[in-house]
C-alpha positions in Angstrom: -11.3 69.3 18.1 -13.6 69.3 15.3 -13.3 72.6 12.9 -16.1 75.0 13.3 -15.3 76.9 10.7 -12.8 76.7 7.6 -9.9 78.8 9.4 -10.3 76.4 12.4 -8.3 74.2 10.3 -5.9 76.5 9.8 -5.2 76.6 13.7 -4.7 72.6 14.4 -1.7 72.1 13.2 1.3 73.8 10.9 1.0 70.7 8.1 -1.9 68.6 7.4 -1.0 64.8 6.0 -2.5 64.2 2.4 -2.8 60.6 2.9 -3.7 58.3 -0.1 -4.8 54.6 1.0 -4.8 51.4 -1.0 -5.5 49.8 2.1 -7.9 50.1 4.8 -6.3 48.1 7.0 -3.7 51.1 7.3 -6.1 53.9 8.3 -6.3 53.1 12.0 -2.2 52.9 12.6 -1.3 55.1 10.5 -4.5 57.8 11.9 -2.7 57.2 15.5 1.1 57.7 14.2 0.1 61.2 13.1 -1.8 62.1 16.2 1.2 61.0 18.2 3.6 62.9 16.2 1.6 66.0 17.0 -0.6 66.3 13.4 -4.1 66.0 14.6 -5.7 67.2 11.2 -5.0 64.2 8.6 -6.6 64.6 4.5 -7.4 61.5 3.3 -8.0 61.5 -0.6 -10.8 60.2 -2.5 -8.9 58.9 -5.1 -8.8 55.2 -3.9 -11.9 53.1 -3.0 -10.2 52.5 0.4 -10.8 56.5 0.7 -14.2 56.3 2.4 -14.1 53.6 4.6 -10.4 54.6 6.0 -12.5 57.7 6.8 -15.4 55.9 8.4 -12.5 53.9 10.4 -10.5 56.8 11.8 -13.7 59.0 12.6 -14.9 55.6 14.4 -11.7 54.6 16.5 -9.3 57.3 16.7 -11.2 60.4 18.6 -7.9 62.6 18.6 -7.7 62.4 14.8 -9.8 65.6 12.8 -10.2 63.6 9.6 -10.9 65.3 6.3 -12.1 63.9 3.0 -9.6 65.3 0.4 -9.7 65.5 -3.8 -13.5 65.8 -3.6 -14.6 67.0 -7.0 -18.0 66.0 -6.8 -21.5 67.0 -5.2 -21.9 63.0 -4.2 -18.3 62.5 -2.9 -18.9 65.7 -0.8 -22.3 64.1 0.6 -20.5 60.6 1.0 -17.5 62.0 2.9 -19.6 63.9 5.2 -22.0 60.2 6.0 -18.5 58.8 6.9 -17.4 61.2 9.3 -15.2 63.8 7.4 -15.1 66.9 10.1 -13.9 68.5 7.1 -13.7 68.7 3.3 -11.3 69.9 0.6 -11.2 69.8 -3.3 -8.3 70.4 -5.7 -10.7 73.2 -7.4 -14.3 74.5 -7.6 -17.3 74.7 -9.8 -20.3 76.4 -8.6 -22.0 73.5 -8.4 -19.6 71.7 -6.3 -19.2 75.1 -4.1 -22.8 74.5 -3.2 -22.4 70.8 -2.9 -19.9 71.6 0.1 -21.7 74.3 1.5 -24.8 72.1 1.5 -22.8 69.8 3.9 -22.6 71.9 6.3 -19.0 71.2 7.1 -15.7 73.4 7.1 -14.0 73.1 3.5 -10.7 74.0 1.2 -12.2 74.8 -2.0 -8.9 74.4 -4.4 -7.6 77.8 -6.6 -5.0 77.8 -8.8 -5.4 81.8 -9.8 -6.1 84.8 -8.8 -9.9 85.0 -10.5 -10.7 81.9 -8.8 -10.1 83.0 -5.8 -12.2 86.3 -6.2 -14.7 84.0 -7.2 -14.9 82.6 -3.9 -14.0 85.7 -2.1 -17.5 86.6 -3.9 -19.4 84.1 -2.0 -17.9 84.9 0.9 -15.3 82.0 1.1 -12.0 83.3 2.6 -10.3 79.7 3.2 -8.7 78.4 0.2 -6.7 75.6 -1.2 -3.7 76.5 -3.0 -3.0 73.6 -5.8 -0.9 72.4 -7.1 1.2 74.6 -5.5 4.5 74.4 -6.8 3.4 74.0 -10.4 1.0 77.0 -9.9 3.5 79.5 -9.0 4.9 78.2 -5.3 5.7 81.0 -2.7 6.1 83.7 -5.4 2.7 83.2 -6.4 1.1 83.0 -3.3 3.0 86.3 -2.1 2.2 88.3 -5.1 -1.5 87.3 -3.7 -1.5 88.4 -0.5 -1.5 92.3 -1.3 -4.6 92.8 -3.6 -6.5 90.0 -2.0 -5.3 90.5 1.6 -9.0 88.8 3.6 -7.7 85.2 1.4 -5.5 82.4 3.5 -4.8 79.5 2.2 -3.5 76.0 2.7 -0.7 75.3 -0.2 -0.3 71.9 -1.6 1.5 70.3 -4.2 5.1 69.0 -4.3 5.6 70.9 -1.0 8.4 69.0 1.1 9.8 69.3 5.0 12.7 72.0 3.5 10.1 74.1 1.4 7.0 73.9 3.7 8.9 76.7 6.4 8.7 79.4 3.5 5.4 79.0 2.9 4.3 79.3 6.1 6.0 82.5 7.1 4.2 84.1 4.2 1.0 86.2 6.1 -2.0 84.4 3.9 -0.7 81.1 4.8 -2.8 79.3 7.9 -1.0 75.5 6.8 0.5 73.2 4.3 -0.6 70.2 3.1 2.2 67.4 2.3 2.3 63.6 0.9 5.8 63.6 2.3 4.2 62.5 5.9 3.4 59.4 4.4 5.8 57.6 1.9 4.0 54.8 0.2 6.6 52.2 1.3 6.3 53.3 4.8 2.4 52.6 5.0 2.4 49.7 2.6 5.1 47.7 5.0 3.6 49.3 8.4 6.4 51.2 9.7 4.4 53.4 12.0 7.0 54.9 13.6 8.7 56.5 10.6 5.5 58.4 9.9 5.3 59.2 13.7 8.9 60.8 13.3 8.2 62.7 10.0 4.3 63.8 11.6 6.8 65.2 14.9 9.5 67.0 12.4 6.5 68.5 10.7 4.9 69.4 13.9 7.4 71.5 14.8 7.4 73.7 11.7 7.5 77.6 12.6 7.3 80.8 10.1 10.7 82.5 9.7 10.5 85.9 9.8 
């Protein structure tokens, strides 16, 4: 199930849960709930100290999960995430140095962009699978739609401010492969171990399909 290319990430599910963990002990039951709900691709962010060990635990103990590292902002984090067992990498933005490090891991990755120029710079390097972040703040669905004309070869995973209600509008765009969302793992549900609630949210998201 592990993606061989960045485009493969788009094929795993319509929604990639973006997970922020403070407690490593929650990693495995959380991942199992998301997988049970139909969302195998899980982006665990490196915003907390629990991020890397959580990735390691999920990679080792939840074989049906495809766990990736999000909020990768340095070459050192890229290498550490690869060592921990990440199947893919995601960054909020991208510099030349970071893009080189992401590439050097040999893992599929989605570098973040927010403008046409940033997307074009990565397209010049042969990178066409991109993260659009922060999606809502950077222009949302209208902005992505406007990019599909001049940059038809670029495909995006928009993340940032997207909800269950707005996700279908993004998924209906021809240049959107999947969306990322934090709504699938509410902080209170994670803190209380309400895995049934998270599985239900995942199941709703897994059923999202474009509406043309």
